[in-house]
C-alpha positions in Angstrom: 6.5 3.5 -28.3 10.0 2.1 -28.0 11.1 -0.8 -25.8 14.3 -0.2 -24.0 15.9 -3.4 -22.5 18.4 -3.5 -19.8 19.9 -6.6 -18.2 20.6 -6.4 -14.4 21.6 -8.7 -11.6 18.1 -9.0 -10.3 15.9 -12.0 -9.4 12.7 -11.1 -11.3 12.0 -9.0 -14.4 9.8 -6.0 -14.4 8.5 -3.3 -16.8 8.3 0.4 -16.2 6.5 2.9 -18.4 8.6 6.0 -18.9 7.1 9.6 -19.0 7.7 9.8 -22.8 5.6 6.6 -23.3 8.5 4.2 -23.9 8.7 0.9 -22.0 11.8 0.0 -20.0 12.3 -3.7 -19.5 14.6 -4.8 -16.7 15.5 -8.4 -17.2 17.6 -10.7 -15.0 21.1 -11.2 -16.4 20.6 -15.0 -16.5 17.6 -14.5 -18.8 19.4 -12.3 -21.4 19.1 -14.8 -24.2 15.5 -15.9 -23.3 13.2 -14.3 -25.9 10.2 -16.1 -24.5 10.8 -14.5 -21.1 11.0 -11.0 -22.7 7.8 -11.5 -24.7 6.0 -12.9 -21.7 7.0 -9.9 -19.7 5.6 -7.5 -22.3 2.4 -9.5 -22.6 1.8 -9.4 -18.9 2.4 -5.7 -18.8 -0.1 -5.2 -21.7 -2.8 -7.2 -19.9 -2.2 -5.2 -16.7 -2.3 -1.9 -18.5 -5.5 -2.8 -20.3 -7.3 -3.9 -17.1 -6.1 -0.7 -15.3 -7.3 1.5 -18.2 -10.8 0.0 -18.2 -11.4 0.3 -14.4 -14.1 2.9 -13.6 -12.7 5.9 -11.5 -14.7 8.7 -9.9 -13.1 12.0 -10.7 -14.0 14.6 -8.1 -13.6 18.3 -8.8 -12.3 20.1 -5.7 -13.2 23.6 -6.8 -16.1 24.9 -8.9 -16.8 28.6 -9.8 -17.9 29.8 -6.3 -17.6 26.7 -4.2 -14.8 24.4 -2.8 -15.1 20.8 -1.7 -14.4 20.4 2.0 -15.1 17.1 3.8 -17.2 15.9 0.8 -19.6 18.8 0.6 -19.2 22.0 -1.4 -18.8 25.2 0.6 -19.0 28.8 -0.7 -15.4 30.1 -1.2 -16.5 33.4 0.2 -16.8 31.8 3.7 -13.2 30.5 3.6 -10.4 32.7 4.9 -7.6 33.5 2.4 -5.3 32.1 1.4 -7.5 29.0 0.9 -4.7 26.6 0.7 -3.6 27.5 4.2 -7.2 27.2 5.4 -7.5 23.7 3.9 -4.2 22.6 5.5 -5.4 23.9 8.9 -8.7 22.1 8.6 -7.0 18.8 7.7 -4.4 19.2 10.4 -7.0 19.8 13.2 -9.0 16.7 12.3 -5.9 14.6 11.7 -4.3 15.7 15.0 -7.3 14.6 17.1 -7.4 11.2 15.4 -3.6 10.7 15.5 -3.5 11.4 19.2 -6.4 9.0 19.9 -5.1 6.1 17.9 -1.4 6.5 18.8 -2.4 6.5 22.5 -4.5 3.3 22.0 -1.5 1.7 20.2 0.9 2.8 22.9 3.4 4.5 20.4 4.2 8.1 20.1 4.8 10.0 16.9 7.2 12.8 16.2 5.5 15.5 14.0 2.3 15.5 12.1 2.6 17.4 8.8 0.0 18.2 6.1 1.6 18.6 2.7 0.5 19.4 -0.8 1.9 16.4 -2.8 0.8 14.8 -6.1 2.0 11.2 -5.8 1.5 9.9 -2.3 -1.5 10.4 0.0 0.5 9.7 3.2 3.7 8.4 4.7 5.4 7.6 8.0 9.1 8.2 8.3 11.7 6.2 10.2 11.8 9.1 12.7 8.1 8.5 13.5 6.9 11.6 11.6 3.5 11.3 9.9 3.0 13.2 6.7 -0.5 13.5 5.1 -1.6 14.8 1.8 -3.7 18.0 1.9 -6.1 16.5 -0.6 -7.6 14.3 2.2 -9.6 17.4 3.2 -11.7 17.0 0.1 -12.7 13.4 0.9 -15.2 12.1 3.5 -13.8 12.0 7.0 -13.9 8.2 7.1 -11.0 8.1 4.6 -8.9 10.5 6.8 -9.6 8.2 9.7 -8.4 5.2 7.7 -5.2 7.0 6.6 -4.4 8.1 10.2 -4.9 4.5 11.5 -2.7 3.2 8.6 0.1 5.5 9.5 -0.2 5.1 13.3 0.1 1.3 12.8 3.3 2.0 10.9 4.7 3.5 14.1 4.8 -0.1 15.4 5.1 -2.1 12.1 7.3 -0.7 9.3 5.9 -3.0 6.7 2.6 -4.2 5.3 2.8 -7.8 6.4 0.1 -9.7 8.3 0.9 -8.2 11.7 0.4 -4.7 10.3 -2.8 -5.6 8.5 -4.2 -7.3 11.7 -3.4 -4.1 13.7 -5.2 -2.0 11.1 -8.2 -4.4 11.1 -8.3 -4.3 14.9 -8.9 -0.5 14.8 -11.0 -0.5 11.6 -12.5 -3.9 10.6 -14.0 -2.5 7.4 -10.7 -1.0 6.2 -10.5 -3.2 3.0 -13.7 -1.8 1.7 -12.5 1.8 2.4 -9.3 1.0 0.5 -11.3 -0.2 -2.5 -13.4 2.9 -2.4 -10.3 5.2 -2.2 -8.7 3.5 -5.2 -11.6 4.5 -7.3 -11.3 8.2 -6.5 -9.1 10.6 -8.5 -8.9 14.3 -7.5 -9.1 16.9 -10.2 -7.7 20.3 -9.2 -9.1 22.0 -12.4 -12.0 24.4 -12.0 -15.4 23.8 -13.6 
């Protein structure tokens, strides 16, 4: 592992792990001669990485030999129309559309388009044009997680940030949302067959 250091006109330093395993340190220009600052930044990153690696995660397998996970229960693949990916997108869209209509109407804000996409990084997003994008993988999880995600994105129609007003709005719709977020963070989805 190499440590690549760059000095920038930024307020705070940060560390990013590159895909090849190297660390990229971005250090404020005013701290370029401060060795203690650089070592402290690396030390903080190592503590964070260690705590992240030791956290227990539940890996769920979406597809086994003859079954596929839909709304947290395994269903025989033979009962699903082909192509399966289109079927999963349609199921997710139908559930999300009903929830999005209900919560956006309660909030008093309209959304542009609702799209279900197959993405690896994000689970959801709300664009500046009021379009809501959801990850197709939500179809594998319990419906309460989809409901939280929809509420989260509908609240972004009104608040384009994650500050207190936004969190209060989400809590008004779903008081137990913090527990749901904790549960969701512990789940990873495996697309490999077993």
